[in-house]
KEKE-3310 file (N, C-alpha, C; in steps of 0.2 Angstrom, whole numbers, plus 5000, padded with zeros to 4 digits):
npx = (4991:5000:5020:5028:5039:5033:5026:5017:5019:5023:5019:5024:5029:5017:5014:5022:5022:5008:5007:5018:5018:5015:4998:4983:4966:4952:4937:4931:4944:4958:4975:4992:5010:5023:5041:5057:5073:5087:5097:5090:5086:5074:5061:5046:5035:5018:5001:4988:4972:4957:4943:4931:4918:4918:4909:4905:4917:4917:4913:4927:4937:4937:4936:4949:4958:4953:4959:4973:4974:4971:4983:4997:5013:5025:5026:5026:5040:5053:5059:5048:5033:5018:5000:4984:4972:4953:4938:4924:4909:4894:4889:4888:4902:4904:4900:4909:4920:4936:4946:4948:4946:4960:4969:4970:4972:4985:4992:4990:4998:5009:5015:5014:5026:5035:5036:5040:5053:5060:5060:5068)
npy = (4879:4892:4892:4893:4905:4911:4921:4936:4942:4954:4971:4982:4977:4977:4987:4996:4989:4992:5005:5009:5001:4993:4995:4985:4983:4973:4968:4963:4962:4972:4973:4972:4975:4974:4977:4972:4976:4970:4963:4958:4944:4936:4922:4926:4933:4930:4941:4943:4952:4952:4960:4963:4966:4956:4947:4933:4925:4912:4913:4923:4915:4905:4913:4919:4903:4898:4911:4907:4897:4899:4908:4909:4910:4907:4912:4925:4940:4935:4943:4951:4956:4952:4959:4955:4960:4960:4966:4976:4971:4971:4958:4940:4934:4920:4920:4925:4924:4916:4912:4916:4929:4931:4926:4934:4945:4944:4943:4956:4961:4955:4959:4974:4974:4967:4979:4989:4986:4986:4996:5005)
npz = (5098:5102:5100:5116:5112:5102:5105:5107:5123:5132:5136:5132:5119:5114:5113:5106:5093:5091:5089:5081:5072:5052:5050:5043:5038:5039:5039:5051:5059:5064:5059:5063:5061:5066:5061:5070:5071:5063:5070:5079:5074:5079:5078:5072:5082:5089:5095:5101:5102:5109:5112:5125:5119:5110:5112:5125:5137:5131:5118:5115:5116:5108:5095:5093:5096:5085:5076:5080:5073:5061:5055:5047:5052:5050:5038:5039:5042:5052:5060:5066:5073:5077:5080:5082:5082:5086:5078:5086:5079:5071:5067:5075:5084:5079:5067:5058:5045:5047:5043:5030:5030:5039:5031:5020:5026:5030:5019:5013:5024:5023:5011:5011:5019:5011:5002:5010:5013:5000:4998:5005)
capx = (4992:5006:5024:5029:5046:5030:5019:5020:5018:5025:5014:5030:5030:5010:5010:5027:5019:5002:5008:5024:5019:5013:4992:4979:4961:4948:4929:4929:4949:4965:4982:4997:5016:5030:5048:5061:5081:5090:5101:5087:5083:5070:5055:5039:5027:5011:4997:4980:4969:4949:4940:4924:4913:4914:4905:4907:4921:4918:4918:4932:4942:4936:4939:4956:4959:4953:4964:4979:4973:4971:4987:5002:5015:5029:5028:5030:5048:5057:5061:5041:5028:5011:4995:4978:4963:4944:4934:4917:4904:4885:4890:4891:4909:4904:4896:4916:4925:4941:4951:4946:4948:4965:4973:4970:4976:4990:4994:4992:5003:5018:5017:5018:5032:5041:5035:5045:5060:5062:5062:5073)
capy = (4882:4895:4889:4902:4908:4914:4924:4942:4943:4959:4974:4987:4974:4978:4994:4998:4983:4992:5012:5012:4996:4992:4992:4983:4983:4969:4968:4961:4961:4976:4968:4975:4971:4979:4974:4974:4978:4964:4961:4954:4940:4929:4920:4929:4932:4935:4943:4944:4958:4952:4963:4957:4968:4953:4942:4933:4920:4907:4916:4927:4910:4901:4916:4918:4897:4900:4915:4905:4891:4903:4911:4907:4914:4906:4916:4933:4940:4934:4948:4953:4953:4953:4958:4955:4965:4958:4972:4972:4971:4968:4951:4939:4929:4914:4920:4925:4918:4920:4908:4918:4937:4932:4925:4942:4952:4941:4943:4964:4963:4953:4964:4979:4975:4968:4984:4993:4984:4987:5006:5007)
capz = (5102:5100:5106:5119:5109:5095:5107:5112:5130:5133:5135:5128:5113:5112:5114:5100:5086:5088:5089:5075:5065:5047:5048:5037:5041:5035:5040:5058:5062:5063:5059:5065:5060:5067:5059:5072:5069:5059:5073:5083:5071:5079:5073:5070:5086:5088:5098:5098:5108:5107:5119:5129:5117:5107:5118:5131:5137:5125:5110:5113:5115:5101:5092:5096:5094:5075:5073:5078:5067:5052:5053:5045:5056:5047:5031:5042:5042:5055:5066:5065:5080:5074:5085:5078:5085:5082:5081:5088:5074:5074:5067:5078:5080:5078:5059:5055:5040:5052:5039:5025:5034:5039:5025:5017:5029:5032:5013:5013:5028:5021:5005:5013:5024:5006:4998:5014:5014:4994:4997:5010)
cpx = (4999:5013:5024:5036:5039:5025:5022:5016:5019:5021:5017:5029:5021:5008:5016:5021:5012:5002:5012:5023:5015:5004:4986:4973:4956:4940:4928:4939:4954:4972:4987:5005:5022:5038:5054:5069:5083:5093:5098:5083:5081:5064:5050:5038:5022:5004:4992:4977:4960:4946:4932:4918:4913:4911:4906:4912:4921:4918:4923:4936:4941:4936:4948:4959:4958:4958:4972:4978:4975:4979:4993:5008:5023:5032:5030:5038:5048:5059:5053:5037:5024:5005:4990:4975:4957:4943:4927:4913:4895:4885:4893:4896:4907:4902:4903:4918:4932:4947:4950:4950:4957:4971:4973:4974:4981:4995:4995:4999:5010:5019:5018:5025:5039:5044:5040:5050:5064:5064:5067:5081)
cpy = (4885:4891:4895:4907:4913:4917:4930:4942:4949:4965:4981:4985:4974:4985:4997:4994:4988:5001:5013:5004:4996:4993:4991:4980:4977:4972:4967:4963:4967:4972:4974:4974:4977:4975:4977:4974:4972:4960:4958:4948:4936:4928:4925:4928:4936:4936:4945:4949:4957:4954:4959:4963:4965:4946:4939:4928:4915:4909:4921:4921:4906:4907:4916:4910:4899:4906:4912:4901:4892:4906:4910:4909:4913:4910:4923:4932:4936:4939:4952:4953:4957:4956:4960:4958:4964:4964:4971:4976:4968:4959:4947:4934:4922:4915:4922:4922:4918:4916:4914:4927:4936:4930:4931:4945:4952:4943:4950:4965:4963:4959:4969:4979:4972:4976:4987:4992:4986:4995:5007:5005)
cpz = (5102:5106:5110:5115:5101:5098:5110:5119:5134:5134:5131:5119:5110:5109:5106:5093:5084:5086:5083:5072:5060:5049:5045:5040:5036:5038:5047:5061:5061:5065:5060:5064:5061:5066:5066:5069:5064:5064:5077:5081:5077:5075:5075:5075:5085:5094:5097:5106:5106:5116:5121:5125:5110:5108:5124:5130:5131:5120:5108:5113:5111:5098:5091:5095:5087:5074:5073:5075:5062:5050:5052:5046:5053:5040:5034:5041:5051:5061:5066:5071:5075:5081:5080:5083:5082:5086:5082:5080:5075:5072:5072:5078:5078:5070:5055:5049:5043:5046:5033:5026:5036:5038:5022:5020:5032:5026:5011:5019:5026:5015:5007:5016:5018:5004:5001:5014:5007:4994:5002:5009)
residu = (MET:LEU:PRO:LYS:SER:ALA:ARG:LEU:THR:SER:PRO:ASN:ASP:PHE:ALA:ARG:THR:THR:LYS:SER:GLY:LEU:ARG:VAL:THR:THR:ASP:HIS:PHE:MET:GLY:TYR:LEU:TYR:LEU:GLN:SER:GLU:SER:SER:ALA:THR:SER:ALA:ARG:LEU:GLY:LEU:VAL:ILE:GLY:LYS:ARG:ILE:GLY:ASN:SER:ILE:ALA:ARG:HIS:ARG:LEU:ALA:ARG:GLN:ILE:ARG:HIS:ALA:ILE:ALA:ILE:GLU:LYS:PHE:PRO:THR:ASN:GLY:MET:ILE:VAL:ILE:ARG:ALA:LEU:ALA:THR:SER:THR:PRO:ALA:HIS:GLN:ILE:ASP:VAL:ILE:THR:GLU:ILE:ALA:GLN:MET:SER:GLU:LYS:LEU:ILE:ALA:ARG:ALA:GLU:LYS:LEU:ALA:VAL:THR:GLN)
# end
């Protein structure tokens, strides 16, 4: 379980992150990272989007727990908002290697954010 300060809860934050943030796709997930202005330096916050096409309620909640366990939120920039969207695929949710895919996606998002920070 993530602490309340590390959760994205506002629909506006979800929309801002998914529409204006950096995007990385893996086989089963799409990750977004939006960097807020430096003046609002809070810890990174995470939101999950897991639709009904993934499976029943049990499968969706199991996947959400696996994602929260796999993500290293402390590695993200302190002013970042992260949204992870589970993609509907033919592979059942219980057969996905969540830890590996989330780690790869996180590394790609952080690298792109660092590259963006260097160019600015």
